[in-house]
A tleap script that builds the chain and sets N, CA, C and O, in Angstrom:
source leaprc.protein.ff14SB
mol = sequence {
  NMET ARG HIE ASN LEU VAL LEU PRO ASP LEU
  GLY LEU GLY GLU LEU PRO VAL THR VAL SER
  LEU TRP LEU VAL GLU VAL GLY ALA GLU VAL
  ALA GLU GLY ASP ARG LEU VAL GLU LEU ALA
  ALA GLU SER VAL THR VAL ASP LEU PRO ALA
  PRO THR SER GLY VAL LEU VAL GLU THR LEU
  ALA VAL GLU ASP GLU GLU VAL GLN VAL GLY
  GLN VAL LEU GLY VAL ILE GLU ALA ASP CGLU
}
set mol.1.N position { -10.459 32.289 110.216 }
set mol.1.CA position { -11.539 32.811 111.122 }
set mol.1.C position { -12.663 33.312 110.241 }
set mol.1.O position { -12.459 33.949 109.208 }
set mol.2.N position { -13.792 33.010 110.674 }
set mol.2.CA position { -14.931 33.671 110.071 }
set mol.2.C position { -15.497 35.023 110.727 }
set mol.2.O position { -15.646 35.133 111.944 }
set mol.3.N position { -15.807 36.070 109.788 }
set mol.3.CA position { -16.343 37.303 110.202 }
set mol.3.C position { -17.815 37.460 109.675 }
set mol.3.O position { -18.058 37.030 108.547 }
set mol.4.N position { -18.726 37.994 110.348 }
set mol.4.CA position { -20.186 38.150 109.846 }
set mol.4.C position { -19.972 39.454 109.076 }
set mol.4.O position { -19.090 40.224 109.456 }
set mol.5.N position { -20.697 39.731 108.062 }
set mol.5.CA position { -21.271 40.918 107.578 }
set mol.5.C position { -22.599 41.337 107.964 }
set mol.5.O position { -23.641 40.935 107.446 }
set mol.6.N position { -22.486 42.251 108.996 }
set mol.6.CA position { -23.708 42.705 109.804 }
set mol.6.C position { -24.215 44.080 109.185 }
set mol.6.O position { -23.456 45.004 108.893 }
set mol.7.N position { -25.466 44.095 109.038 }
set mol.7.CA position { -26.036 45.272 108.607 }
set mol.7.C position { -25.871 46.448 109.908 }
set mol.7.O position { -26.468 46.249 110.966 }
set mol.8.N position { -25.130 47.500 109.741 }
set mol.8.CA position { -25.052 48.412 110.645 }
set mol.8.C position { -26.335 49.403 110.560 }
set mol.8.O position { -27.158 49.313 109.650 }
set mol.9.N position { -26.405 50.217 111.449 }
set mol.9.CA position { -27.452 51.339 111.554 }
set mol.9.C position { -27.043 52.185 110.622 }
set mol.9.O position { -25.965 52.751 110.803 }
set mol.10.N position { -27.787 52.446 109.465 }
set mol.10.CA position { -27.489 53.300 108.459 }
set mol.10.C position { -28.032 54.799 108.617 }
set mol.10.O position { -27.988 55.636 107.716 }
set mol.11.N position { -28.522 54.998 109.832 }
set mol.11.CA position { -29.030 56.447 109.997 }
set mol.11.C position { -30.371 56.738 109.178 }
set mol.11.O position { -30.633 57.873 108.779 }
set mol.12.N position { -31.150 55.708 108.970 }
set mol.12.CA position { -32.200 55.945 108.161 }
set mol.12.C position { -33.575 55.969 108.721 }
set mol.12.O position { -34.583 56.104 108.026 }
set mol.13.N position { -33.566 55.814 110.158 }
set mol.13.CA position { -34.660 55.854 111.008 }
set mol.13.C position { -35.314 54.546 110.725 }
set mol.13.O position { -34.729 53.468 110.621 }
set mol.14.N position { -36.777 54.792 110.595 }
set mol.14.CA position { -37.449 53.475 110.515 }
set mol.14.C position { -37.827 52.980 108.950 }
set mol.14.O position { -38.622 52.073 108.704 }
set mol.15.N position { -37.188 53.662 108.073 }
set mol.15.CA position { -37.154 53.165 106.749 }
set mol.15.C position { -36.852 51.808 106.493 }
set mol.15.O position { -35.712 51.487 106.830 }
set mol.16.N position { -37.603 50.852 105.953 }
set mol.16.CA position { -37.223 49.589 105.613 }
set mol.16.C position { -35.893 49.501 104.666 }
set mol.16.O position { -35.677 50.308 103.762 }
set mol.17.N position { -35.187 48.605 104.938 }
set mol.17.CA position { -33.950 48.454 104.190 }
set mol.17.C position { -34.108 46.947 103.587 }
set mol.17.O position { -34.414 45.932 104.213 }
set mol.18.N position { -33.786 47.093 102.067 }
set mol.18.CA position { -33.915 45.948 101.150 }
set mol.18.C position { -32.474 45.612 100.678 }
set mol.18.O position { -31.657 46.501 100.436 }
set mol.19.N position { -32.213 44.344 100.563 }
set mol.19.CA position { -31.109 43.971 99.794 }
set mol.19.C position { -31.375 44.072 98.269 }
set mol.19.O position { -32.216 43.318 97.781 }
set mol.20.N position { -30.785 44.859 97.576 }
set mol.20.CA position { -30.883 45.180 96.278 }
set mol.20.C position { -30.242 44.125 95.130 }
set mol.20.O position { -30.811 43.665 94.139 }
set mol.21.N position { -28.924 43.907 95.580 }
set mol.21.CA position { -28.093 43.146 94.640 }
set mol.21.C position { -26.677 42.810 95.390 }
set mol.21.O position { -25.922 43.672 95.840 }
set mol.22.N position { -26.490 41.605 95.433 }
set mol.22.CA position { -25.042 41.198 95.796 }
set mol.22.C position { -24.103 41.424 94.676 }
set mol.22.O position { -24.339 41.013 93.540 }
set mol.23.N position { -22.898 42.165 95.046 }
set mol.23.CA position { -22.038 42.691 93.975 }
set mol.23.C position { -20.969 41.594 93.918 }
set mol.23.O position { -20.194 41.699 92.968 }
set mol.24.N position { -20.784 40.595 94.723 }
set mol.24.CA position { -19.952 39.533 94.997 }
set mol.24.C position { -20.588 38.083 94.913 }
set mol.24.O position { -21.586 37.832 95.588 }
set mol.25.N position { -20.113 37.290 94.227 }
set mol.25.CA position { -20.480 35.796 94.448 }
set mol.25.C position { -19.974 35.055 95.471 }
set mol.25.O position { -18.789 35.175 95.782 }
set mol.26.N position { -20.824 34.181 96.134 }
set mol.26.CA position { -20.091 33.034 97.042 }
set mol.26.C position { -18.854 32.528 96.426 }
set mol.26.O position { -18.876 32.160 95.251 }
set mol.27.N position { -17.788 32.481 97.121 }
set mol.27.CA position { -16.661 31.775 96.667 }
set mol.27.C position { -15.570 32.818 96.111 }
set mol.27.O position { -14.442 32.447 95.789 }
set mol.28.N position { -15.978 34.087 96.028 }
set mol.28.CA position { -15.139 35.159 95.420 }
set mol.28.C position { -14.257 35.686 96.423 }
set mol.28.O position { -14.651 35.757 97.587 }
set mol.29.N position { -13.141 36.052 96.105 }
set mol.29.CA position { -11.983 36.795 97.189 }
set mol.29.C position { -12.381 38.105 97.171 }
set mol.29.O position { -12.777 38.630 96.131 }
set mol.30.N position { -12.302 38.811 98.440 }
set mol.30.CA position { -12.621 40.173 98.631 }
set mol.30.C position { -11.527 40.718 99.338 }
set mol.30.O position { -10.907 40.014 100.135 }
set mol.31.N position { -11.180 42.059 99.104 }
set mol.31.CA position { -10.373 42.902 99.995 }
set mol.31.C position { -11.048 43.693 101.257 }
set mol.31.O position { -12.211 44.033 101.037 }
set mol.32.N position { -10.699 43.930 102.115 }
set mol.32.CA position { -11.290 44.857 103.106 }
set mol.32.C position { -11.719 46.218 102.388 }
set mol.32.O position { -10.854 46.839 101.770 }
set mol.33.N position { -12.878 46.646 102.441 }
set mol.33.CA position { -13.316 47.776 101.839 }
set mol.33.C position { -14.196 47.607 100.491 }
set mol.33.O position { -14.991 48.428 100.032 }
set mol.34.N position { -13.855 46.344 99.975 }
set mol.34.CA position { -14.598 46.133 98.599 }
set mol.34.C position { -16.021 46.264 98.985 }
set mol.34.O position { -16.403 46.062 100.137 }
set mol.35.N position { -16.902 46.648 97.883 }
set mol.35.CA position { -18.277 46.590 97.831 }
set mol.35.C position { -18.735 45.279 97.806 }
set mol.35.O position { -18.321 44.467 96.979 }
set mol.36.N position { -19.515 45.032 98.607 }
set mol.36.CA position { -20.137 43.486 98.661 }
set mol.36.C position { -21.767 43.426 98.309 }
set mol.36.O position { -22.303 42.503 97.696 }
set mol.37.N position { -22.310 44.388 98.732 }
set mol.37.CA position { -23.840 44.174 98.676 }
set mol.37.C position { -24.557 45.682 98.555 }
set mol.37.O position { -24.241 46.614 99.293 }
set mol.38.N position { -25.442 45.762 97.643 }
set mol.38.CA position { -26.305 47.019 97.649 }
set mol.38.C position { -27.442 47.047 98.373 }
set mol.38.O position { -28.169 46.057 98.289 }
set mol.39.N position { -27.796 48.019 99.121 }
set mol.39.CA position { -28.889 47.950 99.948 }
set mol.39.C position { -29.690 49.286 99.588 }
set mol.39.O position { -29.144 50.356 99.323 }
set mol.40.N position { -31.034 49.065 99.618 }
set mol.40.CA position { -32.076 50.115 99.238 }
set mol.40.C position { -33.043 50.655 100.370 }
set mol.40.O position { -33.566 49.802 101.087 }
set mol.41.N position { -33.313 51.907 100.587 }
set mol.41.CA position { -34.179 52.345 101.407 }
set mol.41.C position { -34.869 53.613 100.830 }
set mol.41.O position { -34.319 54.714 100.856 }
set mol.42.N position { -36.024 53.412 100.344 }
set mol.42.CA position { -36.801 54.330 99.492 }
set mol.42.C position { -35.910 54.914 98.426 }
set mol.42.O position { -35.509 54.099 97.595 }
set mol.43.N position { -35.535 56.121 98.289 }
set mol.43.CA position { -34.679 56.631 97.246 }
set mol.43.C position { -33.272 56.713 97.532 }
set mol.43.O position { -32.500 57.343 96.809 }
set mol.44.N position { -32.914 56.086 98.582 }
set mol.44.CA position { -31.425 56.018 98.812 }
set mol.44.C position { -30.837 54.581 98.587 }
set mol.44.O position { -31.503 53.575 98.831 }
set mol.45.N position { -29.667 54.544 98.150 }
set mol.45.CA position { -28.881 53.233 97.924 }
set mol.45.C position { -27.608 53.320 98.459 }
set mol.45.O position { -26.887 54.303 98.288 }
set mol.46.N position { -27.242 52.170 99.209 }
set mol.46.CA position { -26.028 52.170 100.068 }
set mol.46.C position { -25.276 50.950 99.723 }
set mol.46.O position { -25.876 49.893 99.523 }
set mol.47.N position { -23.940 51.044 99.640 }
set mol.47.CA position { -23.296 49.851 99.240 }
set mol.47.C position { -22.701 49.495 100.741 }
set mol.47.O position { -22.542 50.389 101.572 }
set mol.48.N position { -22.403 48.192 101.000 }
set mol.48.CA position { -22.051 47.669 102.319 }
set mol.48.C position { -20.584 47.066 101.932 }
set mol.48.O position { -20.517 46.159 101.102 }
set mol.49.N position { -19.391 47.600 102.562 }
set mol.49.CA position { -18.147 47.276 102.151 }
set mol.49.C position { -17.845 45.829 103.091 }
set mol.49.O position { -18.570 45.471 104.018 }
set mol.50.N position { -16.879 45.257 102.727 }
set mol.50.CA position { -16.393 44.080 103.394 }
set mol.50.C position { -15.473 44.522 104.522 }
set mol.50.O position { -14.601 45.378 104.371 }
set mol.51.N position { -15.741 43.835 105.752 }
set mol.51.CA position { -15.025 44.351 106.972 }
set mol.51.C position { -13.936 43.900 107.148 }
set mol.51.O position { -13.259 44.305 108.092 }
set mol.52.N position { -13.422 42.825 106.182 }
set mol.52.CA position { -12.105 42.209 106.289 }
set mol.52.C position { -11.908 41.561 104.898 }
set mol.52.O position { -12.785 41.426 104.045 }
set mol.53.N position { -10.531 41.159 104.803 }
set mol.53.CA position { -10.114 40.426 103.449 }
set mol.53.C position { -10.390 39.068 103.550 }
set mol.53.O position { -10.384 38.531 104.658 }
set mol.54.N position { -10.647 38.403 102.468 }
set mol.54.CA position { -10.960 36.819 102.604 }
set mol.54.C position { -11.904 36.470 101.492 }
set mol.54.O position { -12.039 37.219 100.525 }
set mol.55.N position { -12.573 35.317 101.621 }
set mol.55.CA position { -13.521 34.680 100.842 }
set mol.55.C position { -14.928 34.770 101.175 }
set mol.55.O position { -15.244 34.141 102.185 }
set mol.56.N position { -15.871 35.410 100.563 }
set mol.56.CA position { -17.307 35.383 100.797 }
set mol.56.C position { -17.568 33.923 100.779 }
set mol.56.O position { -17.337 33.273 99.759 }
set mol.57.N position { -18.054 33.358 101.895 }
set mol.57.CA position { -18.389 31.930 101.948 }
set mol.57.C position { -19.853 31.742 101.935 }
set mol.57.O position { -20.260 30.654 101.528 }
set mol.58.N position { -20.784 32.708 102.349 }
set mol.58.CA position { -22.202 32.410 102.486 }
set mol.58.C position { -22.726 33.771 102.430 }
set mol.58.O position { -22.244 34.815 102.870 }
set mol.59.N position { -23.839 33.539 101.783 }
set mol.59.CA position { -24.985 34.776 101.890 }
set mol.59.C position { -26.260 34.498 102.601 }
set mol.59.O position { -26.984 33.619 102.134 }
set mol.60.N position { -26.577 35.050 103.526 }
set mol.60.CA position { -27.636 34.766 104.310 }
set mol.60.C position { -28.865 35.617 104.098 }
set mol.60.O position { -29.854 35.328 104.772 }
set mol.61.N position { -28.933 36.596 103.279 }
set mol.61.CA position { -29.889 37.451 102.913 }
set mol.61.C position { -29.909 37.426 101.372 }
set mol.61.O position { -28.885 37.628 100.720 }
set mol.62.N position { -31.138 37.166 100.795 }
set mol.62.CA position { -31.131 37.114 99.272 }
set mol.62.C position { -31.862 38.575 98.779 }
set mol.62.O position { -32.581 39.260 99.505 }
set mol.63.N position { -31.541 38.846 97.523 }
set mol.63.CA position { -32.024 40.103 96.856 }
set mol.63.C position { -33.461 40.100 96.936 }
set mol.63.O position { -34.206 39.128 96.815 }
set mol.64.N position { -33.801 41.456 97.181 }
set mol.64.CA position { -35.327 41.761 97.396 }
set mol.64.C position { -35.619 41.420 98.872 }
set mol.64.O position { -36.788 41.575 99.225 }
set mol.65.N position { -34.839 41.032 99.677 }
set mol.65.CA position { -35.354 40.544 101.052 }
set mol.65.C position { -35.392 41.719 101.948 }
set mol.65.O position { -34.328 42.336 101.995 }
set mol.66.N position { -36.326 42.162 102.646 }
set mol.66.CA position { -36.098 43.334 103.768 }
set mol.66.C position { -35.293 42.815 104.797 }
set mol.66.O position { -35.580 41.704 105.243 }
set mol.67.N position { -34.106 43.579 105.354 }
set mol.67.CA position { -33.301 43.401 106.411 }
set mol.67.C position { -33.476 44.262 107.424 }
set mol.67.O position { -34.119 45.293 107.229 }
set mol.68.N position { -32.832 43.918 108.895 }
set mol.68.CA position { -32.847 44.548 109.953 }
set mol.68.C position { -31.540 44.982 110.332 }
set mol.68.O position { -30.554 44.337 109.976 }
set mol.69.N position { -31.439 46.103 111.080 }
set mol.69.CA position { -30.167 46.473 111.618 }
set mol.69.C position { -29.718 45.334 112.620 }
set mol.69.O position { -30.512 44.843 113.422 }
set mol.70.N position { -28.394 44.945 112.523 }
set mol.70.CA position { -27.919 44.086 113.237 }
set mol.70.C position { -27.947 42.616 112.753 }
set mol.70.O position { -27.326 41.764 113.389 }
set mol.71.N position { -28.724 42.263 111.529 }
set mol.71.CA position { -29.100 41.192 111.043 }
set mol.71.C position { -27.619 40.659 110.125 }
set mol.71.O position { -26.936 41.497 109.536 }
set mol.72.N position { -27.324 39.426 110.116 }
set mol.72.CA position { -25.983 38.798 109.688 }
set mol.72.C position { -26.514 38.798 108.104 }
set mol.72.O position { -27.573 38.210 107.884 }
set mol.73.N position { -25.842 39.412 107.038 }
set mol.73.CA position { -26.105 39.360 105.753 }
set mol.73.C position { -25.281 38.239 105.068 }
set mol.73.O position { -25.765 37.575 104.151 }
set mol.74.N position { -24.085 38.057 105.513 }
set mol.74.CA position { -23.146 37.165 104.866 }
set mol.74.C position { -22.016 36.869 105.832 }
set mol.74.O position { -21.837 37.455 106.899 }
set mol.75.N position { -21.261 35.873 105.325 }
set mol.75.CA position { -20.096 35.420 106.069 }
set mol.75.C position { -18.672 35.406 105.218 }
set mol.75.O position { -18.550 34.792 104.158 }
set mol.76.N position { -17.743 36.081 105.767 }
set mol.76.CA position { -16.356 36.040 104.967 }
set mol.76.C position { -15.319 35.131 106.095 }
set mol.76.O position { -15.211 35.294 107.310 }
set mol.77.N position { -14.729 34.286 105.333 }
set mol.77.CA position { -13.744 33.468 105.846 }
set mol.77.C position { -12.367 34.348 105.624 }
set mol.77.O position { -11.909 34.615 104.513 }
set mol.78.N position { -11.811 34.735 106.836 }
set mol.78.CA position { -10.555 35.714 106.610 }
set mol.78.C position { -9.294 34.946 106.199 }
set mol.78.O position { -9.191 33.719 106.206 }
set mol.79.N position { -8.444 35.736 105.877 }
set mol.79.CA position { -7.112 35.379 105.122 }
set mol.79.C position { -6.168 34.987 106.116 }
set mol.79.O position { -5.110 34.490 105.731 }
set mol.80.N position { -6.406 35.147 107.450 }
set mol.80.CA position { -5.546 35.007 108.692 }
set mol.80.C position { -4.788 33.795 108.601 }
set mol.80.O position { -4.017 33.479 109.507 }
savepdb mol mol.pdb
quit
């Protein structure tokens, strides 16, 4: 089963959020809670964790791309 990695509301108001760095490569296995992607907004950096265990099969946002709340950043194929 596929699970989307969605950018949640980080409580940063109207600040633009940018993908700084993918911490995991496509094809890598991840465990629920593993840090997947680093996001930046002005002087704040936030890591987004894996919502489930599985394999990161796709990244839909690239580094240095500005992203919006609710946007799908990647896809994980769950271990189910």
